[in-house]
DSSP file (Angstrom, degrees, kcal/mol; ACC not computed):
  #  RESIDUE AA STRUCTURE BP1 BP2  ACC     N-H-->O    O-->H-N    N-H-->O    O-->H-N    TCO  KAPPA ALPHA  PHI   PSI    X-CA   Y-CA   Z-CA
    1    1 A M              0   0    0      0, 0.0    20,-3.5     0, 0.0     2,-0.7   0.000 360.0 360.0 360.0 135.8  113.7   99.1  112.0
    2    2 A D  B >>  -a   21   0A   0     18,-0.2     3,-1.2     1,-0.2     4,-0.8  -0.671 360.0-155.9 -81.1 114.4  113.8   99.7  108.2
    3    3 A F  G >4 S+     0   0    0     18,-2.8     3,-0.9    -2,-0.7     6,-0.2   0.870  91.0  58.6 -56.2 -41.1  110.2   99.7  106.9
    4    4 A Y  G 34 S+     0   0    0     17,-0.3     3,-0.3     1,-0.3    -1,-0.3   0.683 106.5  49.0 -70.1 -16.9  111.3   98.8  103.3
    5    5 A Q  G <4 S+     0   0    0     -3,-1.2    -1,-0.3     1,-0.2    -2,-0.2   0.630 128.7  20.7 -90.8 -17.2  113.0   95.6  104.6
    6    6 A N    X<  +     0   0    0     -3,-0.9     3,-1.6    -4,-0.8     4,-0.2  -0.423  68.7 161.0-151.0  65.2  110.0   94.4  106.6
    7    7 A Q  G >  S+     0   0    0     -3,-0.3     3,-1.6     1,-0.3     4,-0.2   0.810  70.4  64.9 -62.9 -32.7  106.9   96.1  105.4
    8    8 A E  G >  S+     0   0    0      1,-0.3     3,-1.7     2,-0.2    -1,-0.3   0.576  77.1  86.6 -72.2  -6.8  104.5   93.6  106.9
    9    9 A I  G X  S+     0   0    0     -3,-1.6     3,-1.8     1,-0.3    -1,-0.3   0.787  76.3  70.2 -61.4 -25.5  105.5   94.7  110.4
   10   10 A L  G <  S+     0   0    0     -3,-1.6    -1,-0.3     1,-0.3    -2,-0.2   0.779  96.4  52.6 -61.2 -24.7  102.9   97.4  110.1
   11   11 A L  G <  S+     0   0    0     -3,-1.7    -1,-0.3    -4,-0.2    -2,-0.2   0.136  82.8 108.7-100.7  20.3  100.3   94.7  110.3
   12   12 A D  S X  S-     0   0    0     -3,-1.8     3,-2.5     1,-0.1    97,-0.1  -0.850  71.1-136.6 -92.7 128.1  101.7   93.2  113.5
   13   13 A P  T 3  S+     0   0    0      0, 0.0    -1,-0.1     0, 0.0    96,-0.1   0.752 106.3  53.8 -56.9 -22.5   99.4   93.9  116.5
   14   14 A A  T 3  S+     0   0    0     -5,-0.1    -4,-0.1     2,-0.1    -3,-0.1   0.275  80.3 142.5 -94.4  11.3  102.5   94.8  118.6
   15   15 A F    <   -     0   0    0     -3,-2.5     2,-0.6    -6,-0.1    -5,-0.1  -0.231  37.7-156.8 -55.3 134.6  103.7   97.3  116.0
   16   16 A S    >   -     0   0    0      1,-0.1     3,-1.8     2,-0.0     4,-0.3  -0.954   5.4-159.4-117.2 111.8  105.4  100.4  117.4
   17   17 A K  G >  S+     0   0    0     -2,-0.6     3,-0.7     1,-0.3    11,-0.5   0.725  89.3  61.9 -63.1 -22.3  105.2  103.4  115.1
   18   18 A N  G 3  S+     0   0    0      1,-0.2    -1,-0.3     9,-0.1     9,-0.1   0.562  99.4  54.6 -82.7  -7.6  108.1  105.1  116.9
   19   19 A E  G <  S+     0   0    0     -3,-1.8     2,-0.4     2,-0.0    -1,-0.2   0.394  88.2  97.6-102.3   1.7  110.5  102.3  116.1
   20   20 A M    <   -     0   0    0     -3,-0.7     8,-0.4    -4,-0.3     2,-0.4  -0.775  54.6-161.0 -99.9 133.5  110.0  102.4  112.3
   21   21 A N  B     -a    2   0A   0    -20,-3.5   -18,-2.8    -2,-0.4   -17,-0.3  -0.881  10.6-179.9-111.1 145.4  112.3  104.2  109.9
   22   22 A F    >   -     0   0    0      4,-3.6     3,-1.8    -2,-0.4     4,-0.2  -0.150  50.7  -8.0-119.7-147.5  111.4  105.2  106.3
   23   23 A I  G >  S+     0   0    0      1,-0.3     3,-1.5     2,-0.2    -1,-0.3  -0.206 134.0   8.9 -56.7 139.1  113.1  106.9  103.5
   24   24 A H  G 3  S-     0   0    0      1,-0.3    -1,-0.3    -3,-0.1     3,-0.1   0.712 127.9 -74.1  59.9  23.8  116.5  108.5  104.5
   25   25 A G  G <  S+     0   0    0     -3,-1.8    -1,-0.3     1,-0.2     2,-0.3   0.651  96.0 140.5  71.1  15.5  116.2  106.7  107.8
   26   26 A K    <   +     0   0    0     -3,-1.5    -4,-3.6    -4,-0.2     2,-0.2  -0.638  23.0 169.5 -96.5 150.4  113.6  109.1  109.1
   27   27 A G    >   -     0   0    0     -2,-0.3     3,-1.8    -6,-0.2    57,-0.3  -0.751  45.5 -40.9-139.8-172.3  110.5  108.3  111.2
   28   28 A L  T 3  S+     0   0    0    -11,-0.5    57,-0.2    -8,-0.4    -1,-0.1  -0.254 123.2  14.2 -56.9 141.6  107.8  110.0  113.1
   29   29 A N  T 3  S+     0   0    0     55,-3.1    -1,-0.3     1,-0.3     2,-0.2   0.479  93.8 131.5  69.7   6.1  108.9  112.9  115.3
   30   30 A D    <   -     0   0    0     -3,-1.8    54,-2.9    54,-0.1    -1,-0.3  -0.594  61.3-115.4 -82.3 150.3  112.3  113.2  113.5
   31   31 A F  B     -B   83   0B   0     52,-0.2     3,-0.4    -2,-0.2    52,-0.2  -0.608  16.7-145.7 -82.0 148.3  113.4  116.6  112.3
   32   32 A I  S >  S+     0   0    0     50,-2.3     3,-2.5    -2,-0.2    51,-0.1   0.544  70.8 100.5 -93.8  -7.9  113.8  116.9  108.5
   33   33 A E  T 3  S+     0   0    0     49,-0.4    -1,-0.2     1,-0.3    29,-0.1   0.730  81.7  52.6 -58.4 -23.9  116.8  119.2  108.2
   34   34 A S  T 3  S+     0   0    0     -3,-0.4    -1,-0.3     2,-0.1    -2,-0.1   0.417  78.8 116.0 -91.9   2.8  119.3  116.3  107.5
   35   35 A I  S <  S-     0   0    0     -3,-2.5     2,-0.5     1,-0.1   -11,-0.0  -0.575  71.0-124.8 -70.5 125.6  117.3  114.9  104.6
   36   36 A P        -     0   0    0      0, 0.0     2,-0.6     0, 0.0    -2,-0.1  -0.613  21.2-147.2 -73.5 121.0  119.3  115.2  101.4
   37   37 A I        -     0   0    0     -2,-0.5    18,-0.0     1,-0.1    17,-0.0  -0.800  18.9-179.9 -92.9 121.5  117.2  117.0   98.9
   38   38 A E        -     0   0    0     -2,-0.6    -1,-0.1    16,-0.0    17,-0.0   0.562  46.6-111.4 -99.1 -11.6  117.9  115.8   95.3
   39   39 A G  S    S+     0   0    0     15,-0.0    15,-0.1    14,-0.0    -2,-0.1   0.273 100.1  89.0 100.2 -11.7  115.5  118.1   93.5
   40   40 A N        +     0   0    0      2,-0.1     2,-0.2    14,-0.0    -3,-0.0   0.307  64.0 103.7-101.2   9.2  113.0  115.4   92.4
   41   41 A E        -     0   0    0     30,-0.1     2,-0.6    31,-0.0    30,-0.2  -0.582  69.7-131.5 -84.1 150.9  110.9  115.7   95.5
   42   42 A D  E     -C   70   0B   0     28,-2.4    28,-3.4    -2,-0.2     2,-0.5  -0.929  27.4-173.5-100.9 124.1  107.5  117.4   95.5
   43   43 A I  E     +C   69   0B   0     -2,-0.6     2,-0.4    26,-0.2    26,-0.2  -0.977   4.3 178.6-123.5 129.3  107.3  119.8   98.4
   44   44 A Y  E     +C   68   0B   0     24,-2.4    24,-2.5    -2,-0.5     2,-0.3  -0.971   9.0 160.6-131.6 143.4  104.1  121.7   99.2
   45   45 A Y  E >   -C   67   0B   0     -2,-0.4     3,-1.6    22,-0.2    22,-0.2  -0.972  48.2 -85.9-153.3 156.5  103.0  124.1  101.9
   46   46 A K  T 3  S+     0   0    0     20,-0.8    20,-0.1    -2,-0.3    -2,-0.0  -0.398 111.5  16.0 -64.5 130.0  100.2  126.7  102.2
   47   47 A G  T 3  S+     0   0    0      1,-0.2    -1,-0.3    -2,-0.1    -3,-0.0   0.566  85.6 155.9  87.4  10.0  101.1  130.0  100.7
   48   48 A Q    <   -     0   0    0     -3,-1.6     2,-0.3     1,-0.1    -1,-0.2  -0.297  45.8-111.1 -69.3 156.1  104.1  128.9   98.7
   49   49 A E    >   -     0   0    0      1,-0.1     3,-1.4     4,-0.1    -1,-0.1  -0.639  19.1-128.7 -84.8 143.8  105.1  130.8   95.6
   50   50 A S  T 3  S+     0   0    0     -2,-0.3    -1,-0.1     1,-0.3    -2,-0.1   0.794 107.8  44.1 -66.0 -28.1  104.6  129.2   92.2
   51   51 A N  T 3  S+     0   0    0      2,-0.0    -1,-0.3     0, 0.0     2,-0.1   0.259  84.2 130.0-100.1  12.5  108.2  129.8   91.1
   52   52 A E    <   -     0   0    0     -3,-1.4     2,-0.0     1,-0.1    -4,-0.0  -0.424  58.0-119.8 -71.3 138.5  109.8  128.7   94.4
   53   53 A S     >  -     0   0    0     -2,-0.1     4,-2.3     1,-0.1     5,-0.2  -0.314  19.8-114.3 -74.2 160.1  112.7  126.2   94.2
   54   54 A V  H  > S+     0   0    0      1,-0.2     4,-2.5     2,-0.2     5,-0.2   0.907 118.2  51.7 -59.5 -42.7  112.6  122.8   95.9
   55   55 A N  H  > S+     0   0    0      1,-0.2     4,-2.3     2,-0.2    -1,-0.2   0.886 108.4  50.4 -64.3 -38.8  115.4  123.9   98.2
   56   56 A S  H  > S+     0   0    0      2,-0.2     4,-1.8     1,-0.2    -1,-0.2   0.921 111.8  47.5 -64.4 -44.2  113.6  127.1   99.2
   57   57 A K  H  X S+     0   0    0     -4,-2.3     4,-2.2     1,-0.2    -2,-0.2   0.908 110.7  52.8 -62.1 -41.7  110.4  125.2  100.0
   58   58 A F  H  X S+     0   0    0     -4,-2.5     4,-2.2     1,-0.2    -2,-0.2   0.917 106.6  52.1 -61.5 -44.1  112.5  122.7  102.0
   59   59 A L  H  X S+     0   0    0     -4,-2.3     4,-1.3     1,-0.2    -1,-0.2   0.895 109.0  50.2 -59.8 -40.4  114.1  125.4  104.1
   60   60 A K  H  X>S+     0   0    0     -4,-1.8     5,-2.0     1,-0.2     4,-1.9   0.890 109.4  51.0 -66.6 -38.1  110.7  126.9  104.9
   61   61 A L  H  <5S+     0   0    0     -4,-2.2    21,-1.2     1,-0.2    -1,-0.2   0.881 108.9  52.7 -64.0 -36.7  109.4  123.5  106.0
   62   62 A C  H  <5S+     0   0    0     -4,-2.2    -1,-0.2    -5,-0.2    -2,-0.2   0.822 121.4  29.2 -65.9 -30.5  112.5  123.1  108.2
   63   63 A Q  H  <5S-     0   0    0     -4,-1.3    -2,-0.2    -5,-0.2    -3,-0.2   0.935 130.3 -17.2-100.6 -59.5  111.9  126.4  109.9
   64   64 A T  T  <5S+     0   0    0     -4,-1.9    -3,-0.2    -5,-0.2     2,-0.1   0.661  98.4  72.3-132.4 -19.5  108.4  127.7  110.3
   65   65 A T      < -     0   0    0     -5,-2.0    16,-1.5    15,-0.1    17,-0.6  -0.443  60.3-123.5-110.8 176.2  105.7  126.2  108.1
   66   66 A N  E     + D   0  80B   0     14,-0.2   -20,-0.8    -2,-0.1     2,-0.3  -0.895  49.9 104.9-115.4 145.5  103.6  123.0  107.7
   67   67 A G  E     -CD  45  79B   0     12,-2.2    12,-3.3    -2,-0.4     2,-0.3  -0.945  55.0 -71.1 176.9-154.6  103.4  120.9  104.6
   68   68 A W  E     -CD  44  78B   0    -24,-2.5   -24,-2.4    -2,-0.3     2,-0.5  -0.969  14.1-156.4-135.2 144.4  104.4  117.8  102.8
   69   69 A I  E     -CD  43  77B   0      8,-2.1     8,-2.6    -2,-0.3     2,-0.5  -0.993  18.0-163.8-115.3 121.3  107.5  116.2  101.2
   70   70 A H  E     -CD  42  76B   0    -28,-3.4   -28,-2.4    -2,-0.5     6,-0.2  -0.930   6.7-155.7-108.3 122.0  106.6  113.6   98.5
   71   71 A F    >   -     0   0    0      4,-3.0     3,-1.8    -2,-0.5   -30,-0.1  -0.603  27.2-112.4 -96.4 157.8  109.4  111.3   97.5
   72   72 A Q  T 3  S+     0   0    0      1,-0.3    20,-0.2    -2,-0.2    -1,-0.1   0.758 111.7  63.1 -60.1 -28.2  109.6  109.4   94.2
   73   73 A N  T 3  S-     0   0    0      2,-0.1    20,-0.8    19,-0.1    -1,-0.3   0.493 122.0 -98.6 -80.3  -0.9  109.2  106.0   95.8
   74   74 A G  S <  S+     0   0    0     -3,-1.8    16,-2.0     1,-0.4     2,-0.4   0.468  84.6 126.0  98.5   2.1  105.6  106.8   97.1
   75   75 A T  E     - E   0  89B   0     14,-0.2    -4,-3.0    -4,-0.1    -1,-0.4  -0.777  36.7-173.4 -92.2 138.8  106.6  107.8  100.6
   76   76 A S  E     -DE  70  88B   0     12,-2.6    12,-2.6    -2,-0.4     2,-0.5  -0.984  14.0-148.3-132.3 145.1  105.5  111.2  101.9
   77   77 A F  E     -DE  69  87B   0     -8,-2.6    -8,-2.1    -2,-0.4     2,-0.5  -0.960   7.9-147.5-112.5 124.5  106.2  113.0  105.1
   78   78 A G  E     -DE  68  86B   0      8,-3.2     7,-2.8    -2,-0.5     8,-1.3  -0.802  27.2-160.6 -82.7 128.3  103.7  115.4  106.7
   79   79 A V  E     -DE  67  84B   0    -12,-3.3   -12,-2.2    -2,-0.5     2,-0.4  -0.921  20.9-174.5-122.2 136.8  105.8  118.1  108.3
   80   80 A K  E >  S-DE  66  83B   0      3,-2.7     3,-1.3    -2,-0.4   -14,-0.2  -0.956  79.1 -26.0-129.6 113.1  105.0  120.6  111.1
   81   81 A K  T 3  S-     0   0    0    -16,-1.5   -19,-0.1    -2,-0.4   -15,-0.1   0.897 128.1 -44.9  50.0  48.5  107.6  123.2  111.9
   82   82 A G  T 3  S+     0   0    0    -21,-1.2   -50,-2.3   -17,-0.6     2,-0.4   0.445 118.1 105.1  84.9   0.4  110.5  121.0  110.7
   83   83 A K  E <  S-BE  31  80B   0     -3,-1.3    -3,-2.7   -52,-0.2     2,-0.5  -0.936  73.5-117.5-121.3 137.6  109.3  117.8  112.4
   84   84 A I  E     + E   0  79B   0    -54,-2.9   -55,-3.1    -2,-0.4    -5,-0.2  -0.586  38.9 163.0 -73.4 119.2  107.7  114.7  110.8
   85   85 A N  E     +     0   0B   0     -7,-2.8     2,-0.3    -2,-0.5    -6,-0.2   0.434  63.9  25.5-117.0  -3.0  104.2  114.3  112.2
   86   86 A E  E     - E   0  78B   0     -8,-1.3    -8,-3.2   -59,-0.1     2,-0.4  -0.973  59.3-155.9-157.8 145.7  102.7  112.0  109.6
   87   87 A I  E     -FE 156  77B   0     69,-2.3    69,-2.7    -2,-0.3     2,-0.4  -0.993   9.2-165.8-125.6 131.5  103.9  109.4  107.1
   88   88 A K  E     -FE 155  76B   0    -12,-2.6   -12,-2.6    -2,-0.4     2,-0.5  -0.968   1.9-164.5-119.3 131.2  101.9  108.5  104.0
   89   89 A L  E     +FE 154  75B   0     65,-3.0    65,-2.0    -2,-0.4     2,-0.3  -0.965  21.1 151.3-117.5 125.3  102.7  105.3  102.0
   90   90 A T  E >   -F  153   0B   0    -16,-2.0     3,-1.7    -2,-0.5     4,-0.4  -0.874  48.9  -4.3-139.6 172.3  101.4  104.9   98.5
   91   91 A N  G >  S+     0   0    0     61,-0.6     3,-1.6    -2,-0.3     4,-0.5  -0.051 127.9   4.2  47.4-127.6  102.3  103.1   95.2
   92   92 A N  G >  S+     0   0    0      1,-0.3     3,-0.9   -20,-0.2    -1,-0.3   0.757 122.4  68.3 -63.3 -26.6  105.7  101.4   95.2
   93   93 A S  G <  S+     0   0    0     -3,-1.7    -1,-0.3   -20,-0.8    -2,-0.2   0.711  92.1  62.3 -68.8 -17.0  106.4  102.2   98.9
   94   94 A L  G X  S+     0   0    0     -3,-1.6     3,-1.9    -4,-0.4    -1,-0.2   0.771  77.4 171.4 -77.6 -25.8  103.7   99.8   99.9
   95   95 A G  G X   -     0   0    0     -3,-0.9     3,-1.4    -4,-0.5    -1,-0.2  -0.263  69.5  -1.8  54.6-131.6  105.4   96.8   98.3
   96   96 A K  G >  S+     0   0    0      1,-0.3     3,-1.8     2,-0.2    -1,-0.3   0.739 124.0  73.8 -62.3 -24.8  103.6   93.5   99.2
   97   97 A L  G X  S+     0   0    0     -3,-1.9     3,-1.7     1,-0.3    54,-0.5   0.801  82.3  69.4 -61.5 -28.2  101.1   95.3  101.3
   98   98 A S  G <  S+     0   0    0     -3,-1.4    -1,-0.3     1,-0.3    -2,-0.2   0.597  92.5  59.7 -68.6  -8.8   99.4   96.6   98.2
   99   99 A K  G <  S+     0   0    0     -3,-1.8    -1,-0.3    -4,-0.1     2,-0.2   0.539  86.4  99.0 -92.4  -8.5   98.2   93.1   97.4
  100  100 A L    <   -     0   0    0     -3,-1.7    51,-2.1    -4,-0.3     2,-0.2  -0.557  57.6-153.6 -87.5 144.5   96.2   92.7  100.7
  101  101 A I  B >>  -J  150   0C   0     49,-0.2     4,-1.8    -2,-0.2     3,-0.7  -0.575  38.4 -92.0-104.9 173.5   92.5   93.2  101.0
  102  102 A S  H 3> S+     0   0    0     47,-0.7     4,-2.8     1,-0.3     5,-0.2   0.849 124.6  55.5 -58.1 -37.4   90.5   94.3  104.1
  103  103 A K  H 3> S+     0   0    0      1,-0.2     4,-1.9     2,-0.2    -1,-0.3   0.871 106.4  51.8 -64.9 -35.2   89.9   90.7  105.2
  104  104 A D  H <> S+     0   0    0     -3,-0.7     4,-1.1     2,-0.2    -1,-0.2   0.915 111.7  47.0 -63.8 -42.8   93.7   90.0  105.2
  105  105 A V  H >X S+     0   0    0     -4,-1.8     4,-2.9     1,-0.2     3,-0.6   0.931 111.6  49.7 -66.1 -46.2   94.3   93.1  107.3
  106  106 A E  H 3X S+     0   0    0     -4,-2.8     4,-1.9     1,-0.2    -1,-0.2   0.864 106.6  56.4 -61.6 -35.8   91.5   92.2  109.8
  107  107 A A  H 3< S+     0   0    0     -4,-1.9    -1,-0.2    -5,-0.2    -2,-0.2   0.818 115.4  38.3 -65.3 -29.5   92.9   88.7  110.1
  108  108 A R  H << S+     0   0    0     -4,-1.1    -2,-0.2    -3,-0.6    -1,-0.2   0.887 135.9  12.0 -89.5 -43.3   96.3   90.1  111.1
  109  109 A I  H  < S-     0   0    0     -4,-2.9    -3,-0.2     1,-0.3    -2,-0.2   0.358 101.7-121.9-122.6   5.9   95.4   93.1  113.3
  110  110 A G     <  -     0   0    0     -4,-1.9    -1,-0.3    -5,-0.4    -2,-0.1  -0.235  53.2 -22.2  89.3-176.4   91.7   92.8  114.0
  111  111 A K  S    S-     0   0    0      1,-0.1     2,-0.0    -4,-0.1    22,-0.0  -0.403  72.3-110.0 -69.6 144.6   88.7   95.0  113.4
  112  112 A P        -     0   0    0      0, 0.0    23,-0.2     0, 0.0     3,-0.1  -0.328  14.9-124.2 -72.2 159.8   89.4   98.7  113.0
  113  113 A S  S    S+     0   0    0     21,-2.2     2,-0.3     1,-0.3    22,-0.2   0.822  95.6   4.0 -67.8 -32.3   88.4  101.2  115.6
  114  114 A K  E     -G  134   0B   0     20,-1.4    20,-3.0     2,-0.0     2,-0.5  -0.990  62.4-150.3-155.1 143.5   86.4  103.1  112.9
  115  115 A I  E     -G  133   0B   0     -2,-0.3     2,-0.4    18,-0.2    18,-0.2  -0.984  17.7-173.8-118.3 130.2   85.6  102.6  109.2
  116  116 A E  E     -G  132   0B   0     16,-2.5    16,-3.1    -2,-0.5     2,-0.6  -0.971  19.0-141.6-123.7 135.6   85.1  105.6  107.1
  117  117 A H  E     -G  131   0B   0     -2,-0.4     2,-0.6    14,-0.2    14,-0.2  -0.882  22.6-146.6 -97.7 121.2   83.9  105.7  103.5
  118  118 A D  E     +G  130   0B   0     12,-2.9    11,-3.0    -2,-0.6    12,-0.6  -0.783  23.6 170.0 -98.4 117.9   85.8  108.4  101.6
  119  119 A I  E     -G  128   0B   0     -2,-0.6     2,-0.4     9,-0.2     9,-0.2  -0.993  11.2-167.8-125.3 125.0   84.0  110.3   98.8
  120  120 A I  E     -G  127   0B   0      7,-2.5     7,-3.5    -2,-0.5     2,-0.6  -0.879  15.4-136.1-111.2 142.4   85.7  113.3   97.3
  121  121 A T  E     -G  126   0B   0     -2,-0.4     2,-0.6     5,-0.2    -2,-0.0  -0.890  14.3-168.0-102.4 120.3   84.0  115.8   95.0
  122  122 A Y  E >  S-G  125   0B   0      3,-2.6     3,-2.7    -2,-0.6     2,-0.8  -0.945  71.4 -43.6-105.2 118.7   85.9  116.9   91.9
  123  123 A V  T 3  S-     0   0    0     -2,-0.6    -2,-0.1     1,-0.3     0, 0.0  -0.484 126.6 -29.2  57.0-101.3   84.2  119.9   90.3
  124  124 A F  T 3  S+     0   0    0     -2,-0.8    -1,-0.3     2,-0.1    -3,-0.0   0.395 119.0  96.4-119.2  -0.1   80.6  118.5   90.5
  125  125 A D  E <   -G  122   0B   0     -3,-2.7    -3,-2.6     2,-0.0     2,-0.3  -0.805  67.4-135.6-100.5 125.4   81.3  114.8   90.4
  126  126 A P  E     -G  121   0B   0      0, 0.0     2,-0.5     0, 0.0    -5,-0.2  -0.586  19.6-158.5 -74.2 137.2   81.6  112.6   93.5
  127  127 A V  E     -G  120   0B   0     -7,-3.5    -7,-2.5    -2,-0.3     2,-0.6  -0.978  13.9-132.9-121.5 124.0   84.5  110.2   93.3
  128  128 A D  E     +G  119   0B   0     -2,-0.5    -9,-0.2    -9,-0.2     3,-0.1  -0.649  23.5 178.8 -76.5 115.9   84.6  107.1   95.5
  129  129 A E  E     -     0   0B   0    -11,-3.0   -10,-0.2    -2,-0.6    -1,-0.2   0.408  42.6-119.0 -98.5  -0.5   88.0  106.8   97.1
  130  130 A G  E     -G  118   0B   0    -12,-0.6   -12,-2.9    15,-0.2    -1,-0.3  -0.312  42.0 -39.3  96.1-177.9   87.2  103.6   99.0
  131  131 A D  E     -G  117   0B   0     13,-0.3    13,-2.9   -14,-0.2     2,-0.5  -0.606  44.6-152.2 -87.9 145.9   87.0  102.6  102.7
  132  132 A I  E     -GH 116 143B   0    -16,-3.1   -16,-2.5    -2,-0.3     2,-0.6  -0.983   4.9-155.1-118.9 123.3   89.5  103.8  105.3
  133  133 A Y  E     -GH 115 142B   0      9,-3.2     9,-2.7    -2,-0.5     2,-0.5  -0.874  10.2-157.1 -97.7 121.8   90.1  101.6  108.3
  134  134 A H  E     -GH 114 141B   0    -20,-3.0   -21,-2.2    -2,-0.6   -20,-1.4  -0.879   7.8-167.4-103.2 126.9   91.4  103.6  111.3
  135  135 A Y  E  >> - H   0 140B   0      5,-3.3     4,-1.5    -2,-0.5     5,-1.4  -0.893   3.2-174.2-113.7  98.5   93.3  101.7  114.0
  136  136 A K  T  45S+     0   0    0     -2,-0.7    -1,-0.2     1,-0.2     3,-0.1   0.878  78.1  57.6 -62.2 -42.5   93.5  104.1  117.0
  137  137 A K  T  45S+     0   0    0      1,-0.2    -1,-0.2     2,-0.1    -2,-0.0   0.875 118.6  29.9 -60.7 -40.6   95.8  101.9  119.1
  138  138 A T  T  45S-     0   0    0     -3,-0.3    -1,-0.2     2,-0.2  -121,-0.2   0.563 103.9-123.1 -97.4  -9.4   98.6  101.8  116.5
  139  139 A G  T  <5 +     0   0    0     -4,-1.5    18,-2.5     1,-0.3     2,-0.4   0.769  65.5 136.0  74.4  25.3   97.9  105.2  114.9
  140  140 A I  E   < -HI 135 156B   0     -5,-1.4    -5,-3.3    16,-0.2     2,-0.4  -0.874  36.9-169.0-111.9 139.5   97.5  103.7  111.4
  141  141 A S  E     -HI 134 155B   0     14,-2.5    14,-2.8    -2,-0.4     2,-0.5  -0.996   8.7-163.3-121.8 132.5   94.8  104.4  108.8
  142  142 A I  E     -HI 133 154B   0     -9,-2.7    -9,-3.2    -2,-0.4     2,-0.4  -0.967   2.2-158.4-121.2 122.8   94.6  102.1  105.8
  143  143 A Q  E     -HI 132 153B   0     10,-3.3     9,-3.2    -2,-0.5    10,-1.5  -0.850   7.6-152.3-103.7 135.5   92.7  103.1  102.7
  144  144 A F  E     - I   0 151B   0    -13,-2.9   -13,-0.3    -2,-0.4     7,-0.2  -0.861  23.6-110.4-108.2 138.7   91.4  100.4  100.3
  145  145 A D     >  -     0   0    0      5,-3.2     4,-1.6    -2,-0.4   -15,-0.2  -0.443  23.7-136.2 -63.0 133.8   90.9  100.9   96.5
  146  146 A P  T  4 S+     0   0    0      0, 0.0    -1,-0.1     0, 0.0   -16,-0.1   0.769  98.8  37.7 -68.4 -23.8   87.1  100.9   95.8
  147  147 A D  T  4 S+     0   0    0      3,-0.1    -2,-0.0     1,-0.1   -17,-0.0   0.925 128.3  27.0 -91.0 -55.0   87.5   98.7   92.7
  148  148 A S  T  4 S-     0   0    0      2,-0.1     3,-0.1     1,-0.0    -1,-0.1   0.704  90.2-139.7 -82.5 -19.4   90.3   96.2   93.6
  149  149 A K     <  +     0   0    0     -4,-1.6   -47,-0.7     1,-0.3     2,-0.2   0.582  59.9 129.4  68.1  12.0   89.6   96.3   97.3
  150  150 A R  B    S-J  101   0C   0    -49,-0.2    -5,-3.2     1,-0.1    -1,-0.3  -0.545  72.5 -81.0 -93.6 161.4   93.4   96.2   97.9
  151  151 A I  E     + I   0 144B   0    -51,-2.1    -7,-0.3   -54,-0.5    -1,-0.1  -0.400  48.8 167.1 -61.2 129.8   95.4   98.6  100.1
  152  152 A K  E     +     0   0B   0     -9,-3.2   -61,-0.6     1,-0.4     2,-0.3   0.557  63.6  13.2-117.8 -17.1   96.1  101.8   98.2
  153  153 A E  E     -FI  90 143B   0    -10,-1.5   -10,-3.3   -63,-0.1     2,-0.4  -0.966  53.1-165.3-160.1 142.4   97.4  104.0  101.0
  154  154 A I  E     -FI  89 142B   0    -65,-2.0   -65,-3.0    -2,-0.3     2,-0.4  -0.999   9.6-166.2-128.4 132.9   98.6  103.8  104.6
  155  155 A R  E     -FI  88 141B   0    -14,-2.8   -14,-2.5    -2,-0.4     2,-0.5  -0.962   1.3-164.5-119.1 138.2   99.0  106.8  106.9
  156  156 A I  E      FI  87 140B   0    -69,-2.7   -69,-2.3    -2,-0.4   -16,-0.2  -0.986 360.0 360.0-123.6 124.3  100.8  106.7  110.2
  157  157 A K              0   0    0    -18,-2.5   -17,-0.1    -2,-0.5   -18,-0.1   0.341 360.0 360.0-123.1 360.0  100.3  109.5  112.8
């Protein structure tokens, strides 16, 4: 099922993360080697060279290393040895979901298994990144913006 055609399916209690396809028709546990690389993706992995081309980084992700591919639409793939093991949705890739607050989410899929308050330290200043609702049964984590209280990121593992 194409996520971008039916984004709210993520908030269905019967959601199956293994039946959902994202950018380039890829989903969890798919291999990345057939993804067409256009050059505007951001690709990161530990130990990369600063002058390395996007294609070179992509080849290393396909073969041996772990890292991330970030696409222009706000979808990102966490990759481990050439296989997608996590999907992160932000910005435009969230579509209508970005308008929902925590109460909307709870009304659809119930109380989370765990709530975590995320604070990141930049230099010496703590930055409130908002609450993260973890849903163990579906493998979804939903992060809410601390100011607007709306969904700002969804991770699927």
